[in-house]
N, C-alpha and C positions, 0 to 999 in steps of 0.2 A: 167707509168701506174697510172691512177687516179681512185678514187672510183666514183660511180654515182653522189655523191654530190659535186664533183669537188675537193675534198681534197686528199692529198697523203696518202697512207696507212701507219700506224705507225708500226715500227718494234717492235715485241714482245720481251720483256726482256727474257733472258735465263740465267740459272745458269750454269756457266762454271766450277766452283771450289767448292767443298765441302770437309769437312774434320772433323774428330772427334778424341778425345783423345784415342779412342779404335782402331784406325788404326794400323795395324801390324808394320808399319815403325816407330811408336812412342813408341812401347813397350820397357820398360826398361829406357826410358827417362822420368824423373820426375814421375815415377810410374803411369802414365796415370791419375793423379789426376785432378779434375775439379777446378783448382785454377788459379790465375793470371799468374803464371809461365808457366802453360800449355797453357793458352790463348796466351801468347807471342810466345811460340814455334809454335803453330798453325798458328798465323799471319805471322810469318817469313817463315814457310814452304809454306803457300798459296802464298805468294809473290814470292818465288823462282819458284814454279810450274807455276804460271801465267806468269811470265816473260819468262820462258822457252817456253811457248806457244805463246809468243809475245803479251800478253794482258797486257798493261801498265795502261790503264784507266779503273777503275771499279766503280761500285755503291755499297756502303755498306749499306745493309738493316739490321738494328739492331733488327728487328722483334718485335718492341714495347717495348723493354727493354730500360731502362735509359742508357745514355752514361756515365757510370762509372764502376769501377771495372774490371771484366773480359772482358766486351764488349769494354771498352776503351783500355785495354791492347792489345787485339787482333788487334784493328784498328790501334793503334800507331805502333805496331810491323810490320804490313803490310805496313804502310807508310814508316817506316824506311827501309824496305826491297826493296823499290823502286816503290810501287804502288801509283798511283795518284787517289784520290777519287773525 
């Protein structure tokens, strides 16, 4: 299928995984604090869940935030968990 201008249609990006420290499965772990330890836990959990759904390659959107601190901790934990950015 091609578009009228002769180009292939682009696939729209979709969010497959989302997570927050307030999720019930994380209660009691690191007291749901918004710090680097919690970001690492979220990155690790996202990697586990994504790999369980056979999603190995992902795009990491930092949402305009600088790549340091919690953002960096989450991304590195997801990479260590087996995701490829």
